[in-house]
C-alpha positions as CSV (number, residue, x, y, z in Angstrom):
1,X,102.8,103.9,82.9
2,X,104.6,106.4,80.8
3,X,107.9,107.9,82.3
4,X,108.9,111.6,81.7
5,X,111.0,110.3,78.5
6,X,107.2,109.2,77.1
7,X,108.2,105.7,77.1
8,X,106.1,102.6,79.1
9,X,108.2,101.7,81.9
10,X,107.0,98.8,84.3
11,X,109.1,100.5,87.2
12,X,108.1,104.1,86.7
13,X,105.4,105.1,89.1
14,X,103.3,108.4,88.9
15,X,100.7,109.7,91.4
16,X,99.0,112.3,89.6
17,X,95.5,112.0,91.9
18,X,94.1,115.5,92.8
19,X,97.0,117.6,91.8
20,X,99.8,115.4,93.3
21,X,102.9,115.2,91.5
22,X,104.8,112.3,92.9
23,X,107.2,110.7,90.6
24,X,109.5,107.6,91.3
25,X,111.1,104.6,89.9
26,X,110.9,101.4,91.7
27,X,114.3,100.3,90.5
28,X,116.1,103.1,91.0
29,X,114.3,104.2,94.1
30,X,115.9,107.2,96.1
31,X,118.6,107.8,93.5
32,X,116.0,108.2,90.7
33,X,116.0,112.0,88.7
34,X,113.2,112.3,86.2
35,X,116.6,113.1,83.9
36,X,117.7,109.5,83.8
37,X,114.7,108.3,82.1
38,X,115.9,109.6,78.7
39,X,119.1,107.6,79.0
40,X,117.5,104.3,80.6
41,X,117.8,100.8,79.0
42,X,115.3,99.3,81.0
43,X,112.5,100.0,78.9
44,X,113.6,98.9,75.8
45,X,115.1,95.7,77.2
46,X,111.6,94.7,79.2
47,X,110.1,95.2,75.5
48,X,112.3,93.0,74.1
49,X,112.6,90.5,76.9
50,X,109.8,89.9,79.5
51,X,111.4,86.8,81.2
52,X,110.0,86.2,84.8
53,X,113.3,84.9,85.8
54,X,115.7,87.6,84.6
55,X,116.5,90.5,87.2
56,X,117.7,93.9,86.4
57,X,120.4,95.4,88.8
58,X,120.8,99.2,87.9
59,X,124.1,101.4,88.3
60,X,124.4,104.9,87.9
61,X,127.3,105.6,86.0
62,X,128.9,109.2,85.2
63,X,129.0,109.8,81.4
64,X,132.6,110.7,80.5
65,X,131.7,111.6,77.0
66,X,130.1,114.6,78.4
67,X,132.8,115.9,81.0
68,X,131.5,113.7,84.0
69,X,128.5,115.9,84.7
70,X,125.5,113.6,84.0
71,X,124.8,110.3,85.4
72,X,123.2,107.4,83.1
73,X,121.5,104.2,84.0
74,X,123.9,101.0,83.2
75,X,121.9,97.4,83.7
76,X,123.4,94.2,84.4
77,X,121.1,91.2,83.8
78,X,121.0,88.0,86.2
79,X,118.7,84.9,85.2
80,X,117.6,83.4,88.5
81,X,116.5,80.4,86.7
82,X,119.9,79.3,85.3
83,X,121.8,81.3,87.8
84,X,124.0,83.0,85.7
85,X,124.9,86.6,84.2
86,X,123.0,87.3,80.8
87,X,125.2,89.3,78.4
88,X,122.4,90.5,76.4
89,X,119.4,91.2,78.5
90,X,117.2,91.8,75.0
91,X,117.8,88.3,74.0
92,X,118.2,86.6,77.3
93,X,119.9,83.7,78.7
94,X,118.7,81.3,76.0
95,X,117.5,78.5,78.4
96,X,114.4,80.2,79.8
97,X,112.4,79.9,76.6
98,X,113.2,78.0,73.4
99,X,113.3,80.0,70.0
100,X,110.5,79.1,67.5
101,X,111.3,76.4,64.9
102,X,111.2,79.4,62.3
103,X,114.5,80.9,63.8
104,X,116.2,77.5,64.1
105,X,118.3,76.3,60.9
106,X,117.7,73.1,59.5
107,X,120.7,70.4,59.8
108,X,122.9,69.6,56.9
109,X,122.1,65.9,57.4
110,X,118.1,66.0,56.4
111,X,118.5,67.8,53.2
112,X,117.9,65.8,49.9
113,X,120.9,66.2,47.6
């Protein structure tokens, strides 16, 4: 469903049936406000990597570049299959899904001289 920022997000929920306007984020729960969707990295991460083993742990942090008045979403990723943190959630842990052969460089041993 599209969030208030206009981006598809698997965690955003909006109920507009018969004039209702209930909106919520299933990842942030009670701490969510519509303004957080504009700086949230989660839709981009989920679009780049839809691994079923990766869990996203959100944190709200103050944006000190703007005087500390605004909050933004910061995400930490964890792979349940390998049981370790994922430093680049967009790419993944590297163990759950093998890269296609087109992305693997050929070995120097197999090249003809």
